[in-house]
Residue, then its C-alpha position, 0 to 999 in steps of 0.5 A: m485461504s486461511r488467515a495463516g496463509f494470508v499473513r504468510k503472503a503479506i509478509a512475504a509481499a512485505f520482504m520483497v518490497f523492502g528487498c526491491a528497495f534496497l537493491v535500488e537504493t544501494p548505489l545511492l548510498a555508496q556514493a560520495p557525499g557531494e554526489g547526491s547521497s543526502m537525498a538517498l535516504a529520502y528516496l530510501g524512505a519514500a520507496i518503503g513508504l510507498g510500499m507500505v501505502v500500497i500494501g495497507a490500501g490493498l488489505g484494506i480494500g480487500r477486507f471491505a469487498a470481501a465483507a461486501a460480498e459475503s454480506i450480499a451473499r447472505q443477504p441478496a435483497a439488501a444488495d443496494k444498501i450493502t453496496g451503498a454503505v461500501n462505497l463511500p469508505l472505499f472511495l475514502l480509503e482509496g483517496v489516502a493511498i492516493i495522497g500517500e503516494v502523491g506526497i512521497l512523489l513530492v519527496v522524490l521529485k524535489 
């Protein structure tokens, strides 16, 4: 896949996430002030934030995996070293995504 095609797909995915967030949050924004609309913007921000966390983590993990696969294809003898060097950043990136999701759930379930 070319870089331009990848960018187009990433932009389309971002628009889908934001569109779904707005469809879900529209009824909350239409409520009267005493009926819970004070949390509507928090829910909207949480939905957008969760989408950004998932997209960012997916892109980062994909880049790491692609670079590792390409490196192993070029140097099959160094597969153990490459795998070991790639595992720690992958675990850290996944941990950051999980912490972001937990923070967003805390906002929603408050």
